[in-house]
C-alpha positions in Angstrom: 12.7 2.1 14.1 11.5 0.9 10.8 10.1 -2.6 9.8 12.0 -5.6 8.9 10.7 -5.9 5.3 11.4 -9.6 5.5 9.4 -10.3 8.6 6.1 -11.9 8.5 3.7 -11.9 11.6 2.6 -15.5 12.6 -0.9 -14.3 13.6 -3.6 -15.2 11.3 -4.4 -12.5 8.7 -7.7 -10.6 8.8 -10.1 -10.7 5.8 -9.0 -7.6 4.3 -5.3 -8.6 4.2 -6.3 -11.7 2.5 -8.4 -9.9 0.2 -5.7 -7.8 -1.0 -3.3 -10.9 -1.5 -1.4 -11.1 1.7 1.3 -12.5 2.1 2.1 -12.3 -1.8 1.6 -8.6 -1.9 3.5 -7.8 1.3 5.8 -5.0 1.2 6.4 -4.3 4.9 4.8 -5.4 8.2 4.7 -3.6 11.4 3.3 -4.4 14.7 -0.3 -3.2 13.9 -0.3 -2.4 10.3 1.0 -4.1 7.0 1.7 -2.4 3.7 0.6 -4.3 0.5 0.9 -3.8 -3.2 -2.5 -3.2 -4.7 -3.0 -5.6 -7.7 -5.1 -3.1 -9.3 -2.6 -0.4 -10.0 -4.8 2.7 -10.2 -1.6 4.6 -10.2 1.9 3.2 -10.4 2.9 2.3 -6.7 -0.6 2.0 -5.4 -0.7 0.3 -2.0 -3.0 -0.8 0.7 -2.2 0.1 4.3 -4.2 -2.4 6.4 -4.5 -2.5 10.1 -3.8 -6.2 11.2 -6.4 -5.9 14.1 -9.9 -7.1 13.7 -11.3 -3.6 13.8 -14.1 -2.5 11.5 -14.2 1.1 12.3 -11.3 3.6 12.6 -12.3 4.6 16.2 -12.0 0.9 17.2 -8.2 0.5 16.5 -6.0 0.1 19.5 -4.2 3.2 21.0 -0.9 1.3 20.0 -2.1 1.1 16.3 -2.9 4.9 16.2 0.5 5.6 17.8 2.2 3.4 15.1 0.4 4.9 12.2 2.5 8.2 11.8 5.7 6.2 11.4 4.1 3.9 8.9 3.0 6.6 6.8 6.4 8.3 7.1 7.8 5.1 5.7 5.4 4.8 2.8 6.1 8.4 1.8 9.7 8.0 2.1 9.8 4.7 -0.1 7.2 5.7 -2.6 9.0 9.0 -3.3 12.4 7.1 -3.7 10.6 4.7 -6.0 8.9 7.3 -8.0 8.8 11.1 -7.7 5.0 11.6 -7.4 3.2 15.0 -7.3 0.8 14.3 -4.5 -0.2 11.2 -2.4 -3.8 10.3 -1.5 -4.9 8.0 1.4 -8.6 6.8 0.9 -10.4 5.2 3.8 -13.5 3.7 2.0 -14.3 0.2 3.8 -17.6 -0.2 1.8 -16.5 -3.7 0.6 -13.5 -4.8 2.7 -14.4 -4.8 6.4 -11.2 -4.1 8.3 -9.6 -0.7 8.8 -7.5 0.1 5.8 -6.5 2.9 3.4 -5.8 2.9 -0.4 -2.5 4.6 -0.8 -2.2 6.3 -4.3 0.8 8.2 -5.4 -0.5 10.8 -8.0 1.3 11.9 -11.0 0.7 14.6 -13.5 2.7 12.7 -16.2 2.3 9.3 -17.3 4.8 6.6 -15.7 6.4 3.4 -16.8 7.4 0.2 -14.8 9.0 -2.5 -17.0 7.0 -3.0 -20.0 3.9 -1.3 -18.6 2.5 2.2 -19.0 0.5 3.9 -16.2 -1.6 7.0 -16.8 -3.3 8.6 -13.8 -6.8 8.9 -15.4 -8.2 11.1 -12.4 -5.5 13.7 -12.3 -5.7 16.4 -11.2 -9.2 15.3 -9.6 -10.3 12.2 -7.7 -8.5 9.2 -8.6 -10.0 6.3 -10.7 -9.9 3.3 -8.4 -11.4 1.1 -11.2 -9.0 2.4 -13.9 -5.3 1.5 -14.3 -3.3 -1.5 -14.8 -4.2 -5.0 -13.3 -0.9 -6.6 -12.4 -0.2 -10.3 -13.0 1.2 -12.4 -10.1 4.6 -12.0 -11.6 4.3 -8.2 -12.1 3.1 -7.9 -8.4 6.2 -9.8 -7.4 8.5 -7.4 -9.3 6.7 -4.3 -7.8 6.7 -5.7 -4.4 10.6 -6.3 -4.7 11.1 -2.8 -6.1 9.3 -1.2 -3.3 11.0 -3.4 -0.7 14.2 -2.4 -2.1 13.7 1.4 -1.1 11.7 0.8 2.1 13.3 2.3 5.1 15.2 -0.5 6.9 15.9 -2.4 3.8 18.9 -4.3 3.8 
């Protein structure tokens, strides 16, 4: 029971969703989570997994959000692997600047990657990811990457 990639909630987005470009960066939205393209592509296919609740600590999300998280992560890994064959995938929960519960999702590559005219190198490989590095996407490039990820998302039509 995957998401409808074209569905958008009617509820008001939280501060973290808006900070990461919602709704323009939206790949998929679930009952308690949304998956967004990260405009700062530390690695190709970098995403943000944001809880749509107002929780500001992981223990404060609802039992329903915890219950849904496993299937959302499964969809993320299935789609991102279909988009590009990554070597590892990292989930970082930092929440130092952006208040609502979220993870930075970073596919990791031992070799450089390309998307369109852009080249992506995983500057932290094989160690910690370099969140400040990578490629900053234009609005047009964000749209292209959102479309590419939506096309391989489980449940995509």
